[in-house]
C-alpha positions, 0 to 999 in steps of 0.5 A: 262175158255177158250171154244174151239168150234169144228165142230164134236164130234170126233175132240173135243175128240182129242183136249180135250185129247191134252189140258187135258180136260179129264172129260166128261160132257153132250155136252162138255169136261172139265179140265185144265182150258178148256171146249171143245165142238162141233157143228154137222156142221151147227147149224144155217141157214139163215131165211126163207122168211116167217120169214121176212114177212107173205106176203112171206109165200105164193108162189106169183108172186106179192111179187117177188123179196124178198129182206130182208133189212137185212139178219138174222139167226136162229137155225135149227129146230131140238131138238138135235141141240137146245140142243147142242146149249144151251150147247155152249151158256151157256159155252160162257156166262161164258168163258174168251175167246173162241177158234174157232176150226172149220174146217179151211176153208170158210164153217167152218168159217161161221158155227162158226161165226153164232153160236157165233152171235146167242149165243151173244158172246162178249168174245175175240175169237181166231182161231185155223188154222191147216191142219191136225189133228195129235197130233203134228199139234194140239199142234203147232196150239194152240202154234200159235193161231191167232186173229179171226179178221185175218179171217174176210174176209173168213167169209165175203166171206162165208156169201156173198155166202150164201146170194147170194144162198138165193137171187137167189135160193129163188126168181128164184125157186118160179119165175119159178115154178109159171110162167112155171110149169103147174103141179105145181111141184117145178122148183128148180133153183140154182147159181151153180146147174143150170149152172151145169145142163145146162153143161150136157144138152148142152153136151147131145144136141151135142151128140144127134145132132151130124152127123158122117162124114166118112174120110180116113187115108193113112199109109205106112209100111217101114222096119216094121215102120208105117208112116202116111200121114202128110195130116191127113184126106182125105174126100173122098175115091176117093181122098185117092185112087188117092193118094195110086195109085200115090205112090205105084209104087214109093219108100219111101225116108227118108228125115230127122231124128231128135232125141230129149231127153226129160223129164216128171216131176212127176204128181202134188200133189192132190187137192180135185177135181183131187182126185175125178176125179182120184178116179172116173176114177180108182174106179168108185167112185162118187165125194160124195163117194170120199169126204166122204172117204178122209174126214174120212182119215183126221179125222183118222189123216193119210192125211191132210185137204182135201177141197183144190183147190191147188196142191202145198206145202208151203215151211215150209213143206219141212223140214217135208217131211222126217218125213212124209216119215219115218212114211209111213212104208208100203211104205218103199221100195218106200220112201227109195231112197228119204230118202237116198238122201244127200238132198231132191229135192225142185222143184218149181212145188211142193213148192210155197208159192204164190200158197198156201192160206189157206192149201196146197195140200192133202198129208199123215201125219206123222201117220203110216197108218198101225196102223190105221184101214182103210176100203178097199176103204179108203185104195185105196184112201190113196194109190193114195195119198201116191204114188202121194206124193212119186212120187213128189220127184223122178227124172223126167222120161227121154225119147228119141223121134225120128221123121223121115220124108219121101216122096213117089212120092210127098206125105209126111209121118211121123213116130215117136218113143218114148223110155223111157230111165230112168223111174224115178218117173214112177217106182212107178206106173210101175204095174198100167195101164193108167200111160203113158199120152203121149202114142199115137196110132202112137207111134212106140217105138224103131225104127231101125236106118235110114239114110238120103236118103235111100229109098225102097219099102213100103206097103201103106194102106187105113184106113176108119174112122168116126168122133166121137161125144163128150163123155157124161160127167162122174162125173169125167169129169163134176167136170173138167168142173165145175172147168174150167167153161165148157172149156176142158183143158188138160194142168195142167198149164192152169188148174191151172190158170182157177180155179179162175173162176171155178163154185162151190168150191171143197168142194161143187161140189160133193154136187151139183151133188148129188142135181141134182140126188136127184131132178131127173134132171140127171141120171147115166147109168154106168158111163155116166151122162145124163139129164132127160126130167125134166132137159132138159125142165127146161134148155129149159125154162130158157131164162136168160143166167145169170141163166145157164151160167158156164162162168158167174157163174165162174166170180161170184166165182172169186169175192167171191175169191177176197172177201176172199183175201180182194180185193173186197167188199162183199157189192158190190157183194151182190148189183150186185146180187140184181141187177141181180135178179131184172133183172131176175124177170122183164124179166120173168114177161114180157115173154108172150111166154106161154111156160110150163114145163111138169115134170114127176118126183116127185119133192123134195117138193111142194109149200106151200098151198096158203092162203085163199086170193090167187087164187088156181090153180089146176094141170091139169090131162093131161099135155099139149105139145102145140108145137106139133099139132095134125097130124089128125085134125090139130086143136088141140095139143098133151097132155100127159095122163096116158097111151098115148098121145092124141089130146086136141080136144078129147072133140070135137070128135078127138080120135087120140092116140099115146100109150106109148108102141109105143111112150115112155112117156120119149120122149123129144117133139123133139123126139116125133114130129120126131117119129110121123112124121116118122109114118105118112110119112110111111102111 
């Protein structure tokens, strides 16, 4: 008997149908020599600290860092999970062979391996590795089952990630909570979560501290064409006015005309992050919503595996493209020009085996989407994927750019005009907004014919502008920042190269953002993300760059990718993380700055109650803000009560109060100090 283990009941049903295992049992399908069963995602997890030592049951600085000699796993404490695991365990015990049919990715591999370990599987294991759940793909996959050993490095990378997250999260969270949380609320710290929060806090600080500066631009109109001063910005109005005075009596002289033809290639196919960014931009979907929608499309067999970080296809997909397009019945008017070509285009920007590891970019399958029920939002996401896929096989967009240089007296001006000659792939998007990424405010479009040396009167003007602060992160731009370790990158080629050092993985970034919301470290106003007081205070308290640097976290992610490829040792990665955690614990223990965190939000959980042998620490009713001295008595510092800020010397007669009605409770210490200082200056 061959036992197949999938990640979800719905996938088990599809595979069972293909294999002829049509008899439904309790927790599995049976028939034709196969038993097909399933997990519910993770059935197992790494053990908790208390599972290793009773000393680790209590939250105490004295037991840190916690470093198990050997990490172990356990079943998640859920009756449904335990029941299904025992089904899998009994099937494996009587099996001749096991087929791992889990999701074909790092997390899917980890889920399955832990179950086999817990079930003490000693049977031969093979791996089903497919990029879509269509019947054709499943049949092909079972004809080409691979030895499980080929995916050992994938498992080692997933295991290293899980162990690394455990070591850093468990130790740093307890360390900072016990050392700095005055209210004893949990200060949650994570390997990817904390650097992501730091990105948001740092951007927020940039916006708060931004001081706008006025500047002026000089433009002039000649023959209905707008020319711009090549100097760009003038820092003072007097300087700009002097230039206007020096040119208005002189004609504008055309010095050169340059015409160039250019081509613009179709946009790249979608990886998960790009799809999440696009859905956030167009439909305001959160990263998590988009992930759920594309996962559903995958399970409905109309799109390929979604948790990918490549925008390329492997070359073996080339011959399948016509069949996929023929199946896309609702898009027949758009696919017809491609299908009528004598030979399908094969661009290196689309097909590149060297850029594809486990899975290729997200594309439609050969399943007709009109024959599958899709929700409204699923249709929106499928439409994006379908049009991006079809556009990849259309001709480049061809355009002509004209650049005209001119002078008035000694001031140089420039005018540009861009005209699309052949739309190419743009016809697919011609009714949609925001498709012209190259459009600029100073683009004149079609320009008249100019002759070198011609001149004439012109109309100069002065335009006052101001520098703008950075924009707050949206979920889309935050995903981009996570992908590039905080660097702003617009160039597609450079973005591809930087993915190796991104923080988090495409499949986990949405969950990281959701965790920050859940723990009330960030909030959303319309599309903009901002850090809460608790989030800002947490980042301010963490002095260790190792814990909040997107760049350093990106380097760890790079090592995990190298483990996956067999180019780096999992043991070395874990040893390095152990050394880092030891260093963090030592540095924080030595910190005598006396800083503390005020956390107004409820934390997701409380530290476990100390044992009878451990000293109990009561959370004070009033939260201290020691960095702000009382402006009246000068002896005490401000504390935060239920309805106002007051002086810590209230028991000694200082009755200073700053009501929340006038000084809001969610002010940062810096804003509070500024508001109080302003009030006393006005007295």
